[in-house]
C-alpha positions as semicolon CSV with decimal commas, in nm:
position;residue;x (nm);y (nm);z (nm)
1;M;2,680;1,248;6,133
2;N;2,424;1,234;6,434
3;N;2,427;0,912;6,609
4;P;2,094;0,783;6,669
5;K;2,223;0,433;6,634
6;N;2,303;0,409;7,012
7;T;1,937;0,341;7,085
8;T;1,887;0,094;6,805
9;P;1,920;-0,287;6,891
10;T;2,237;-0,454;6,730
11;S;2,064;-0,767;6,677
12;T;1,758;-0,870;6,459
13;I;1,426;-0,873;6,651
14;T;1,095;-1,004;6,516
15;R;0,848;-0,745;6,402
16;D;0,486;-0,735;6,342
17;V;0,444;-0,679;5,949
18;R;0,123;-0,504;6,028
19;Q;0,325;-0,211;6,191
20;L;0,519;-0,146;5,874
21;D;0,208;-0,043;5,656
22;V;0,026;0,165;5,915
23;E;0,182;0,508;5,788
24;T;0,153;0,423;5,402
25;D;-0,110;0,177;5,377
26;N;0,101;-0,039;5,148
27;I;0,364;-0,293;5,283
28;Y;0,569;-0,269;4,957
29;E;0,564;0,122;4,981
30;S;0,692;0,093;5,333
31;L;0,973;-0,149;5,231
32;V;1,106;0,087;4,950
33;I;1,127;0,373;5,190
34;I;1,303;0,152;5,444
35;S;1,563;0,027;5,195
36;K;1,616;0,354;5,062
37;R;1,698;0,507;5,390
38;A;1,908;0,189;5,487
39;N;2,121;0,278;5,157
40;Q;2,168;0,641;5,282
41;I;2,275;0,522;5,606
42;A;2,506;0,270;5,472
43;N;2,656;0,533;5,230
44;N;2,721;0,779;5,507
45;L;2,881;0,521;5,732
46;K;3,108;0,406;5,461
47;E;3,220;0,743;5,382
48;E;3,292;0,832;5,759
49;L;3,483;0,499;5,791
50;H;3,685;0,554;5,478
51;G;3,759;0,922;5,601
52;K;3,893;0,768;5,930
53;L;4,093;0,504;5,778
54;S;4,220;0,730;5,511
55;E;4,439;0,894;5,782
56;F;4,629;0,568;5,841
57;A;4,696;0,501;5,472
58;S;5,072;0,505;5,358
59;A;5,212;0,496;5,017
60;N;5,402;0,168;5,081
61;D;5,214;-0,098;5,290
62;N;5,433;-0,385;5,441
63;L;5,332;-0,680;5,629
64;E;5,445;-0,564;5,954
65;E;5,246;-0,242;5,936
66;V;4,923;-0,429;5,863
67;F;4,926;-0,616;6,173
68;E;5,070;-0,338;6,406
69;N;4,823;-0,085;6,323
70;R;4,601;-0,114;6,637
71;E;4,417;0,215;6,588
72;Q;4,302;0,114;6,255
73;I;4,173;-0,225;6,402
74;E;3,984;-0,045;6,683
75;I;3,811;0,174;6,436
76;S;3,721;-0,114;6,229
77;K;3,568;-0,314;6,532
78;H;3,380;-0,020;6,626
79;Y;3,205;-0,003;6,308
80;E;3,148;-0,371;6,308
81;R;2,970;-0,330;6,641
82;M;2,733;-0,083;6,514
83;P;2,391;-0,171;6,438
84;K;2,319;-0,252;6,085
85;P;2,185;0,014;5,839
86;T;1,862;-0,195;5,790
87;L;1,781;-0,203;6,148
88;V;1,865;0,166;6,206
89;A;1,602;0,248;5,889
90;V;1,331;0,017;6,033
91;D;1,366;0,166;6,383
92;E;1,364;0,532;6,235
93;F;1,044;0,457;5,996
94;L;0,860;0,291;6,283
95;S;0,951;0,589;6,499
96;G;0,827;0,847;6,237
97;K;1,192;0,996;6,197
98;V;1,186;0,929;5,816
99;Y;1,076;1,191;5,570
100;Y;0,939;1,057;5,243
101;R;0,694;1,147;4,963
102;N;0,534;0,995;4,671
103;P;0,502;1,206;4,367
104;S;0,256;0,981;4,195
105;K;0,029;1,015;4,496
106;E;0,065;1,387;4,512
107;Q;-0,048;1,425;4,147
108;N;-0,402;1,259;4,232
């Protein structure tokens, strides 16, 4: 997965709501686009994280293994420090990096 998240701020910032409807002329349509993109990003990150953590899975876990697995903890901490999918989606939308279409508008 490409990693444009490095340029996205990791904390929430105040945004001008009028910037969100510039491209679609409808704030609600913009929010739907952003939310669907955030869900895509979250699903991709979840699959990526589970793939990496599955390498450490064992058939019989005991309490000692849970506390000793530093690699697994470091991977989890890395994903926790990443920007949230919503922040990435808003940044992508405002940068014009999100492709979307509205079939109901195309019919008119």
